[in-house]
C-alpha positions in Angstrom: 0.0 0.0 0.0 1.3 3.5 -0.8 0.1 6.6 0.9 0.5 10.0 -0.7 -0.2 12.5 2.0 0.1 16.2 1.2 1.1 17.6 4.6 4.0 15.7 6.3 4.6 16.0 10.0 7.0 18.8 10.7 8.4 17.2 13.8 9.8 13.7 14.2 8.6 11.0 16.6 9.4 11.5 20.3 9.9 8.4 22.4 10.1 7.6 26.1 12.8 5.1 27.0 11.8 2.2 29.3 13.1 -1.2 30.4 10.8 -4.1 30.8 11.6 -7.8 31.2 15.1 -7.4 30.0 14.1 -5.4 26.9 14.5 -1.8 25.9 11.2 -0.3 24.9 10.5 2.9 23.1 7.0 4.3 23.8 5.6 7.1 21.7 5.6 10.3 23.8 3.0 12.2 21.7 0.7 11.5 18.8 2.0 11.9 15.2 -0.5 13.5 12.8 -0.7 13.7 9.0 -3.6 14.6 6.8 -6.3 11.9 7.4 -4.0 9.8 9.7 -3.1 9.9 13.4 -0.8 7.5 15.2 -2.0 7.6 18.8 -0.1 4.8 20.5 3.1 2.8 19.7 5.4 0.6 21.6 8.6 -0.8 19.9 10.7 -3.5 21.5 14.5 -3.6 21.0 16.5 -6.8 22.0 20.0 -6.2 23.4 22.6 -8.4 24.9 25.1 -6.8 27.2 25.5 -3.2 28.4 23.4 -0.4 26.8 24.7 3.1 26.2 22.0 5.5 27.3 23.8 8.8 27.0 22.1 9.6 23.7 18.6 9.0 25.0 15.9 7.4 22.9 17.4 8.9 19.6 20.4 6.7 20.3 18.3 3.7 19.1 16.8 5.3 15.9 18.9 3.1 13.6 18.2 -0.2 15.4 15.6 -2.6 14.1 12.7 -3.1 16.5 9.5 -5.0 16.7 6.0 -3.5 17.1 4.5 -4.6 20.3 1.4 -2.3 20.5 -0.1 0.1 17.9 -3.2 2.2 17.6 -3.9 4.4 14.6 -6.9 6.3 13.2 -7.5 6.6 9.5 -10.1 9.1 8.2 -11.1 7.6 4.8 -13.0 10.8 3.9 -9.7 12.7 4.2 -7.6 10.2 2.3 -10.2 10.0 -0.5 -9.6 13.7 -1.3 -6.0 12.9 -2.2 -7.1 10.9 -5.2 -5.7 12.1 -8.6 -8.8 13.9 -9.8 -11.5 16.0 -8.2 -14.6 14.2 -7.1 -12.9 10.8 -7.8 -13.6 9.0 -4.5 -16.3 9.3 -1.9 -16.5 7.5 1.5 -20.2 7.3 2.3 -20.0 5.1 5.4 -17.3 3.3 7.4 -18.4 1.3 10.4 -17.2 -1.9 12.1 -15.8 -4.0 9.3 -17.7 -2.4 6.4 -16.8 0.4 4.0 -18.9 2.0 1.3 -17.2 4.0 -1.5 -18.3 5.9 -4.6 -15.8 6.2 -7.5 -16.3 8.6 -10.4 -14.8 8.0 -13.8 -15.5 9.1 -17.3 -18.7 6.8 -17.4 -20.3 8.1 -14.2 -20.3 7.0 -10.6 -19.4 3.4 -9.5 -20.9 2.6 -6.1 -19.4 -0.2 -4.0 -20.2 -1.5 -0.5 -18.1 -4.2 1.1 -16.5 -5.9 4.1 -13.1 -4.8 5.4 -10.8 -7.1 7.4 -7.1 -8.1 7.8 -5.7 -11.2 6.1 -2.4 -11.5 8.0 -0.6 -8.2 7.6 -2.7 -7.2 4.5 -5.9 -5.4 4.6 -8.6 -6.8 2.3 -11.8 -5.2 1.1 -14.4 -7.5 -0.4 -17.3 -5.6 -2.3 -20.8 -7.0 -1.6 -22.9 -4.6 -3.5 -22.3 -2.8 -6.8 -24.1 0.0 -8.6 -23.0 2.3 -11.4 -24.5 5.2 -13.4 -24.5 5.1 -17.2 -22.9 2.4 -19.2 -19.2 2.3 -20.2 -17.2 0.6 -23.0 -15.1 -0.9 -20.2 -16.4 -3.6 -18.0 -17.3 -3.0 -14.3 -14.3 -5.1 -13.3 -11.9 -2.9 -15.3 -13.3 0.1 -13.6 -12.9 -1.6 -10.2 -9.3 -2.5 -11.0 -8.6 1.1 -12.0 -10.0 2.2 -8.6 -7.7 -0.2 -6.8 -4.7 1.2 -8.7 -5.7 4.8 -7.7 -5.8 3.7 -4.1 -2.4 2.1 -4.1 -3.7 -1.5 -3.9 -4.3 -4.3 -6.3 -7.5 -6.0 -7.5 -7.5 -9.9 -7.2 -9.7 -11.4 -10.0 -9.8 -14.8 -8.4 -11.5 -13.6 -5.2 -13.0 -10.3 -6.5 -11.3 -8.4 -3.7 -9.0 -5.4 -3.2 -5.8 -6.1 -1.3 -3.8 -3.4 0.5 -0.3 -4.8 1.2 1.1 -4.2 4.7 -0.8 -0.9 5.4 0.6 -0.6 8.9 4.2 -0.6 7.6 3.1 2.0 5.0 1.8 4.2 7.8 4.9 3.9 9.9 7.2 4.5 6.9 5.4 7.8 6.2 5.8 8.9 9.8 9.3 7.6 10.5 11.5 7.6 7.4 11.4 11.4 6.8 13.0 11.9 10.2 15.7 9.3 10.0 14.1 6.5 12.1 14.1 2.9 11.0 10.7 1.3 10.4 9.9 -1.4 13.0 8.6 -4.8 11.9 4.9 -5.3 12.5 4.7 -8.9 11.2 4.7 -10.5 14.6 1.5 -8.8 15.7 -2.2 -9.5 15.2 -4.1 -6.8 13.4 -7.7 -5.6 13.7 -9.9 -2.9 12.0 -12.7 -1.3 14.0 -14.8 1.9 13.8 -15.4 4.8 16.1 -17.9 6.8 14.1 -15.6 9.0 12.0 -12.5 6.9 11.5 -11.3 3.4 10.9 -9.2 2.3 13.9 -6.3 0.0 13.1 -5.0 -1.9 16.1 -1.9 -4.1 16.4 -0.7 -6.2 19.3 0.9 -9.5 20.2 -2.3 -10.8 21.7 -4.9 -9.3 19.2 -6.8 -11.6 16.9 -8.7 -9.8 14.2 -11.9 -11.1 12.5 -11.6 -12.9 9.2 -13.5 -12.1 6.1 -16.8 -14.1 6.0 -17.0 -16.8 3.4 -19.3 -15.5 0.7 -19.4 -15.8 -3.1 -17.5 -13.1 -5.0 -19.5 -10.3 -6.5 -20.7 -10.6 -10.0 -19.2 -7.5 -11.6 -21.1 -8.1 -14.8 -24.6 -8.1 -13.2 -27.1 -5.6 -14.5 -27.4 -2.2 -12.7 -29.7 -2.5 -9.7 -32.6 -0.3 -9.2 -33.1 2.2 -6.4 -30.8 5.1 -5.4 -28.2 4.6 -8.2 -31.1 4.6 -10.7 -32.4 7.8 -9.3 -29.0 9.4 -9.6 -28.8 8.4 -13.2 -32.3 9.9 -13.7 -31.1 13.1 -12.1 -28.0 13.3 -14.3 -29.8 12.5 -17.5 -32.9 14.6 -17.0 -33.9 16.6 -20.0 -34.9 19.7 -18.1 -34.3 21.2 -14.7 -37.7 20.3 -13.2 -37.1 16.6 -13.9 -33.6 16.7 -12.4 -35.0 18.3 -9.3 -37.7 15.7 -8.9 -35.2 12.9 -9.2 -32.9 14.6 -6.7 -35.6 14.4 -4.0 -35.4 10.6 -4.0 -31.7 10.7 -3.1 -29.8 10.7 0.2 -26.2 11.0 1.3 -23.4 11.2 -1.2 -25.8 10.4 -4.0 -27.8 13.6 -3.3 -24.6 15.6 -3.1 -23.4 14.2 -6.5 -26.8 15.0 -8.0 -26.7 18.6 -6.7 -23.3 19.2 -8.2 -24.4 17.6 -11.4 -27.5 19.9 -11.6 -25.4 23.0 -10.9 -22.9 22.1 -13.6 -25.5 21.1 -16.2 -28.0 23.9 -15.7 -25.4 26.5 -14.6 -26.6 29.2 -17.1 -30.3 28.4 -16.6 -30.3 28.9 -12.9 -30.5 32.2 -11.1 -27.2 33.2 -9.5 -28.4 32.6 -6.0 -30.0 29.3 -6.9 -26.8 28.2 -8.5 -24.9 28.9 -5.3 -27.5 27.1 -3.3 -27.1 23.9 -5.4 -23.3 24.2 -5.1 -23.4 24.6 -1.3 -25.9 21.7 -1.1 -23.4 19.4 -2.9 -20.1 20.7 -1.5 -21.5 20.6 2.1 -21.4 16.8 1.9 -17.7 16.9 1.0 -16.2 19.7 3.1 -12.7 18.4 2.9 -12.6 18.0 -0.9 -10.3 20.8 -1.7 -10.3 20.3 -5.4 -14.0 20.5 -5.7 -14.1 23.7 -3.7 -11.3 25.3 -5.7 -12.8 24.3 -9.0 -16.2 25.9 -8.3 -14.8 29.0 -6.5 -12.5 29.7 -9.4 -15.2 29.1 -11.9 -17.5 31.7 -10.3 -14.7 34.1 -9.6 -13.6 34.2 -13.2 -17.2 35.3 -14.1 -17.1 37.9 -11.3 -20.2 36.4 -9.7 -20.9 37.6 -6.2 -21.8 34.0 -5.4 -18.1 33.3 -5.2 -18.0 35.3 -2.0 -20.7 33.0 -0.5 -18.5 30.0 -1.2 -15.5 31.8 0.3 -17.4 32.5 3.5 -18.4 28.8 3.9 -14.8 27.7 3.0 -13.3 30.0 5.5 -15.3 28.3 8.3 -14.6 24.8 6.9 -12.1 22.1 7.9 -9.6 22.7 5.1 -6.1 23.7 5.9 -5.3 27.3 6.6 -3.5 27.9 3.4 -6.3 26.3 1.3 -9.0 28.4 3.0 -7.0 31.6 2.4 -6.4 30.7 -1.2 -10.1 30.0 -1.8 -11.1 33.3 -0.2 -8.7 35.5 -2.2 -9.6 33.8 -5.4 -13.2 34.8 -4.9 -12.3 38.3 -3.8 -9.9 39.1 -6.6 -12.4 37.7 -9.1 -15.1 40.1 -7.9 -12.6 43.0 -7.9 -11.5 42.3 -11.5 -15.1 42.2 -12.6 -15.7 45.7 -11.4 -12.4 47.0 -13.0 -10.0 49.6 -12.0 -11.9 52.5 -10.4 -9.4 55.0 -12.0 -10.0 53.8 -15.5 -13.3 52.0 -15.7 -16.5 53.7 -16.7 -18.7 51.1 -15.0 -20.2 52.0 -11.6 -18.0 51.1 -8.6 -18.6 48.6 -5.9 -21.1 49.6 -3.3 -19.7 50.3 0.2 -21.2 47.2 1.8 -19.6 45.0 -0.8 -16.2 46.7 -0.4 -16.4 46.1 3.4 -17.2 42.5 2.7 -14.2 42.2 0.4 -11.9 43.8 2.9 -13.2 41.4 5.6 -12.6 38.3 3.4 -9.1 39.4 2.4 -8.3 40.3 6.0 -9.3 36.9 7.2 -7.3 35.2 4.5 -4.3 37.4 5.4 -4.6 36.2 9.0 -4.6 32.6 7.8 -1.7 32.8 5.3 0.0 36.3 5.6 2.9 35.4 3.2 0.8 33.6 0.5 1.4 35.1 -2.9 -2.3 35.2 -3.8 -3.2 36.8 -0.5 -0.6 39.5 -1.1 -1.9 40.0 -4.6 -5.4 40.4 -3.2 -4.1 43.0 -0.7 -2.4 44.8 -3.6 -5.6 44.9 -5.6 -7.5 46.3 -2.7 -4.9 49.0 -2.0 -4.9 50.0 -5.6 -8.6 50.3 -5.6 -8.5 52.5 -2.5 -5.9 54.8 -4.1 -2.8 53.7 -2.0 -0.6 53.2 -5.1 2.7 53.0 -3.3 1.4 50.4 -0.9 -0.1 48.5 -3.8 3.3 48.4 -5.6 4.9 47.0 -2.5 2.3 44.3 -2.2 2.6 43.4 -5.9 6.4 43.0 -5.6 6.0 40.9 -2.4 3.4 38.8 -4.2 5.7 38.2 -7.1 8.5 37.0 -4.8 6.1 34.5 -3.3 4.5 33.4 -6.5 4.4 29.7 -7.3 5.3 30.0 -11.0 7.4 32.4 -13.1 4.5 33.5 -15.4 2.4 34.6 -12.4 5.5 36.3 -10.8 6.1 38.2 -14.1 2.5 39.4 -14.2 2.5 40.7 -10.6 6.0 42.2 -10.9 5.0 44.0 -14.1 2.0 45.6 -12.2 4.4 46.8 -9.5 6.6 48.3 -12.2 3.6 50.1 -13.9 2.7 51.7 -10.6 6.2 52.8 -9.9 6.5 54.3 -13.4 3.7 56.7 -12.5 4.9 57.3 -9.0 8.7 57.6 -9.2 9.5 57.6 -12.9 11.2 55.2 -15.3 14.3 54.8 -13.2 12.4 53.0 -10.5 10.3 50.9 -12.9 13.2 49.7 -15.1 14.6 47.1 -12.6 11.2 45.5 -12.0 10.3 45.4 -15.6 13.7 43.8 -16.5 13.1 41.1 -13.9 9.5 40.6 -15.1 10.9 40.2 -18.7 13.3 37.5 -17.6 10.5 35.7 -15.7 8.2 35.9 -18.7 10.8 34.6 -21.1 10.7 37.7 -23.2 7.0 38.1 -23.2 5.9 40.6 -25.9 3.8 42.8 -23.5 6.6 43.1 -20.9 9.2 43.6 -23.6 7.2 46.5 -25.1 6.7 48.2 -21.8 10.4 47.9 -20.9 11.4 49.3 -24.3 9.2 52.3 -23.8 10.7 52.9 -20.4 14.2 52.8 -21.9 13.2 55.3 -24.6 11.9 57.6 -21.9 15.3 57.3 -20.2 17.1 58.1 -23.4 18.5 54.6 -24.0 17.4 54.2 -27.7 20.0 51.5 -28.4 18.8 49.4 -25.5 15.2 49.8 -26.6 16.0 48.7 -30.2 17.9 45.7 -28.9 14.8 44.7 -27.0 12.6 45.2 -30.1 15.0 43.0 -32.1 14.2 40.1 -29.8 10.8 40.0 -31.4 12.4 38.8 -34.6 15.0 36.5 -33.1 12.9 34.4 -30.7 9.9 32.4 -31.8 6.6 33.3 -30.2 3.1 32.2 -30.8 1.2 34.5 -33.1 -1.2 36.3 -30.9 -2.6 39.8 -30.3 0.2 40.6 -27.8 3.0 39.9 -30.3 1.2 41.7 -33.1 0.8 44.8 -30.8 4.5 44.6 -29.9 5.6 44.3 -33.6 3.5 47.4 -34.4 5.1 49.3 -31.5 8.6 48.3 -32.7 7.8 49.4 -36.3 6.3 52.7 -35.1 9.3 53.4 -33.0 11.7 53.1 -36.0 9.4 55.1 -38.3 9.2 58.0 -35.8 13.0 58.1 -35.6 13.4 58.2 -39.4 14.7 54.6 -39.9 12.2 53.0 -42.3 14.6 50.2 -43.2 14.6 49.0 -39.6 10.8 49.1 -39.5 10.3 46.9 -42.5 11.2 43.5 -40.9 8.6 44.1 -38.2 6.0 45.0 -40.7 6.7 42.0 -42.8 6.2 39.8 -39.7 2.7 41.2 -39.4 1.7 40.0 -42.8 -1.8 41.1 -43.7 -2.5 43.0 -40.6 -4.5 46.2 -41.6 -2.4 48.5 -39.6 0.8 47.0 -41.0 -0.5 47.4 -44.6 -1.3 51.1 -43.9 2.1 51.7 -42.5 3.7 49.9 -45.5 1.8 52.2 -47.8 3.2 55.2 -46.0 6.7 53.7 -46.4 6.1 53.3 -50.2 5.1 57.0 -50.4 8.1 58.0 -48.5 10.4 56.0 -50.8 8.9 57.7 -53.8 9.6 61.1 -52.3 13.2 60.0 -51.6 13.7 59.0 -55.2 12.3 62.4 -56.4 14.7 64.2 -54.1 17.8 62.2 -55.2 20.7 64.4 -56.7 21.2 64.5 -60.5 22.7 61.4 -62.2 26.4 61.1 -61.6 26.4 63.3 -58.5 27.0 62.0 -55.0 27.2 63.6 -51.6 30.3 63.8 -49.6 30.4 64.4 -45.8 32.7 67.1 -44.4 34.6 66.1 -41.3 32.3 67.6 -38.7 30.2 66.3 -35.8 27.1 64.3 -36.9 24.8 67.0 -35.8 26.5 69.7 -37.9 27.7 67.9 -41.0 27.6 69.9 -44.2 27.2 68.1 -47.5 28.9 69.2 -50.8 27.9 67.7 -54.2 30.7 66.9 -56.7 29.5 69.8 -58.8 30.8 72.1 -56.2 27.5 73.2 -54.8 27.0 73.6 -51.1 24.0 71.5 -50.2 22.1 73.3 -47.5 18.6 72.0 -48.3 18.4 70.4 -44.9 18.6 73.7 -43.1 15.7 76.1 -42.9 15.9 79.9 -42.7 15.1 79.8 -39.0 18.2 77.8 -38.2 20.6 80.3 -39.9 22.1 83.5 -38.4 22.9 86.7 -40.2 26.4 85.5 -41.0 25.0 82.3 -42.4 22.6 83.9 -44.9 25.3 84.0 -47.5 25.1 80.3 -47.8 21.3 80.4 -48.2 21.4 82.8 -51.1 20.4 81.3 -54.4 23.0 83.5 -56.1 25.8 81.7 -54.2 24.4 78.3 -54.8 25.9 78.0 -58.3 28.7 76.0 -59.7 32.0 77.3 -58.3 35.5 76.8 -59.6 38.5 76.0 -57.4 39.6 79.6 -57.0 36.1 80.6 -56.0 36.0 77.8 -53.4 39.4 78.9 -52.0 38.2 82.5 -51.7 34.9 81.4 -50.2 36.5 79.5 -47.4 39.3 81.9 -46.7 37.5 85.2 -46.8 33.8 84.6 -46.2 32.5 84.1 -42.7 32.1 80.4 -42.0 28.6 79.2 -40.9 28.4 77.7 -37.4 27.5 74.4 -39.0 31.1 74.1 -40.3 33.0 75.5 -37.3 33.8 72.0 -36.1 36.1 71.5 -39.1 39.8 72.0 -38.6 41.1 73.7 -41.7 44.7 73.4 -40.5 44.4 69.7 -41.0 46.0 69.0 -44.4 43.6 66.3 -45.3 40.5 68.3 -44.3 41.8 71.4 -46.0 42.3 69.4 -49.2 38.7 68.1 -49.0 37.5 71.6 -48.4 39.6 73.0 -51.3 41.6 75.3 -49.0 44.9 73.6 -49.5 47.5 75.6 -51.5 48.7 73.8 -54.6 52.5 73.6 -55.0 54.2 74.9 -58.1 54.9 72.2 -60.7 51.3 70.9 -61.1 48.5 69.4 -59.2 49.2 65.8 -59.7 52.4 65.5 -57.8 50.9 67.1 -54.8 47.6 65.3 -54.8 49.0 61.8 -55.6 50.4 61.7 -52.1 47.0 62.2 -50.7 45.0 59.9 -53.0 45.5 56.7 -50.8 44.1 58.6 -47.8 41.1 59.7 -49.9 40.2 56.3 -51.2 41.4 56.8 -54.8 44.2 54.9 -56.6 47.2 56.9 -57.9 48.0 56.2 -61.6 50.6 53.5 -62.1 52.6 55.6 -64.5 51.8 58.8 -66.4 53.4 59.4 -69.7 55.3 62.7 -69.7 53.6 64.0 -72.8 50.0 63.2 -71.5 48.0 65.4 -69.2 47.4 64.0 -65.7 44.3 61.9 -65.2 41.2 64.0 -64.4 40.4 64.4 -60.8 36.9 64.8 -59.4 35.8 68.4 -59.3 37.4 70.4 -56.5 39.8 67.6 -55.8 37.2 65.5 -54.0 37.4 61.7 -53.9 34.9 59.3 -55.4 31.9 59.0 -53.1 29.6 56.0 -52.5 26.1 56.3 -51.3 23.8 53.4 -50.4 20.2 53.6 -51.6 18.9 54.3 -48.1 22.0 54.7 -45.9 23.9 57.9 -45.2 26.7 59.2 -47.5 30.1 57.9 -46.6 33.6 59.1 -47.5 35.7 56.1 -48.3 39.2 56.7 -46.8 42.1 54.4 -47.4 44.2 54.2 -44.3 46.8 52.0 -42.8 44.2 50.1 -40.8 42.8 47.5 -43.2 40.0 46.6 -40.8 38.9 50.3 -40.6 38.9 50.5 -44.4 36.9 47.3 -44.7 34.4 48.6 -42.1 34.1 51.9 -44.0 33.4 50.1 -47.3 30.8 47.8 -45.6 29.0 50.8 -44.2 29.0 52.6 -47.5 27.4 49.6 -49.2 24.9 48.7 -46.4 21.2 49.5 -46.5 21.3 49.7 -42.7 24.6 51.2 -41.5 23.3 51.6 -37.9 22.6 47.9 -37.5 26.0 47.0 -39.1 27.9 49.3 -36.8 25.9 48.0 -33.8 26.9 44.5 -34.7 30.6 45.5 -35.0 30.4 47.1 -31.6 28.9 44.0 -30.0 31.6 41.9 -31.6 34.3 44.2 -30.2 32.7 44.1 -26.8 32.6 40.3 -26.8 36.3 40.1 -27.6 37.1 43.0 -25.2 38.7 44.6 -28.3 39.3 48.3 -27.5 40.7 48.9 -31.0 37.5 47.5 -32.5 35.4 50.0 -30.5 37.7 52.8 -31.6 37.2 51.8 -35.2 33.4 52.1 -34.8 33.9 55.6 -33.3 36.1 56.6 -36.3 33.5 55.4 -38.8 30.8 57.2 -37.0 32.8 60.4 -37.4 33.1 59.8 -41.1 29.4 59.1 -41.9 26.5 61.5 -42.1 24.0 61.5 -39.2 21.4 58.7 -39.1 18.9 57.7 -36.5 20.6 56.4 -33.4 24.2 57.5 -34.5 24.7 59.8 -31.5 23.4 57.2 -29.0 25.7 54.5 -30.7 28.7 56.8 -30.4 27.9 57.5 -26.7 27.6 53.8 -26.1 31.0 53.2 -27.7 32.6 55.8 -25.5 31.1 54.1 -22.4 32.5 50.7 -23.5 35.9 52.2 -23.9 35.7 53.5 -20.3 34.7 50.1 -19.1 37.7 48.7 -20.9 39.9 51.3 -19.2 40.9 52.8 -22.5 41.0 56.3 -23.9 38.6 57.2 -26.7 
């Protein structure tokens, strides 16, 4: 026999040490109690030869093998029956003297058995005498009986038609002794007897006890037809076509059959009954099974999910019932939170609030549950919901966080911690909410809702790179296609569109497929692309970036025109109006450019340029050409400018033509920023520059290069990314990426 008891004894056995007739005896000093089981009296005999060391007391003998001399234990079948695998599986209707009547529910209905109970040696045997079942089943009645035996930890014997529990006394002692390090004594030298005291079956063992044997009777015919009477009335109640017929059949039932019928009526006619009548039927059924925790939890949760006030009636009855303290507290808060959720958040809901009497009732139920289980996660969550409803937001946030720490599973913990973060976001700002949301994201395994909220908090804190890294997880990690993920994808796409990075938004929109909002946003992208094509420079012209900070870069076209289209009149001062004059925006020769940069006031957009730098002065056209021709002087700079010097120039031929104003060939990707290709001694820097020039998404490419450098702790790699950022035009996220690179260099103890 195997016992699966849910609440083990927290303290081990305590024995008194005695000597009697040359033997050492251990007598149980106090009863040991488990769910449905109580060991009242136990005497164990130990045989010793020679002196005995008593300095360790009774625990000195916990590893010695002993023999049971006397034993008395109480078993409450109604309590043990509730530990079956499924709700409403087993019912004990009566247990008296040597008889036991059970009801077993399976997929076919209810199987009713009434039989004699007695010991056969050290085994307990139950011999059914009467059988009744409700509704037919493809399986035979014997098969159903055998499945019941397996569920009870016993075996069915087909030759005798009985159910045998092997050595139940040893199983009881093992449950009580082994967890505390005590060896199980042997009970096989005792006689065993089963009696009844009204509520429990009493098992007695002793050297002089002789128990009754099972009476000789023919085994039960499991294939006999269903008897009439009460089981037939139960079937009529379960199969009635209407509520009135079911109620009439229910009046003929008594005991557990009436309770089963009441629960069946409540389940079958749940939506036809008035709310109060439904709860009446439930209480009529559950009252017969006050210790069936699964049935109570099932119906309380079912009503609470609907927000029915009847859940509070069940909670009141459960709080006064015989269930454990933790179970009663959980049932109460399930009912209370269900009703609170049904009435919504008072700050946002348009529905009428809860009336004062009901609010007082909710507070009372939650208060009683808190007294029973103050550290229960569900109790703390209920207290948080009440505090939120009353406007105590800081207190509600603390309760939500404590509830998350005590939650039984990660998904529930994530949900409760997310609520705490939402409240702190409004109370203390994004800095206080970020740690909670990060932990909630980890507990939810990158759940889309938590991910989106954390990304918005990072954007509010100015960490655009971190937010975009979070959004990228939506594309990397598989998730079920649901409304939460669709909403997160839309948020990610909108984030990139608002920051002028349509190429980064397209992967998120493509994941959405035929979503109406996605199609509308893709149409907007198509219109934007058409506008970009219309605004492209003339064929053969490319842009070149002057060496300035990303925020103040000036762009020159190869024709020599200063491209100031991106600047409006309001952004220019008086000294800058020269560059906004259409008369100046004409094709200029080299001398005109020299004079322009030497004599004219320079706009503040170009003040970051160092004209003393020979390379920059060459790009700007301010370098003085040496006598003897342009080629000899410029060839020395061509490798730095990304152009190849001629292999050999015949003396009688003119030098190869250079780009206008001595500017190098430029490359511009279809959607990326213009890039100056500079050939330098660092081959890796040159390769990165070329890759950025050809990339449709230079920001993502540079971000990947930065991550690779961070992984390898490569300070030179981080510097390369910074140098490339100095040579490209501004794009969405460039400033944040440069700031991140500088922070990484500081972490690596390097100078930028």
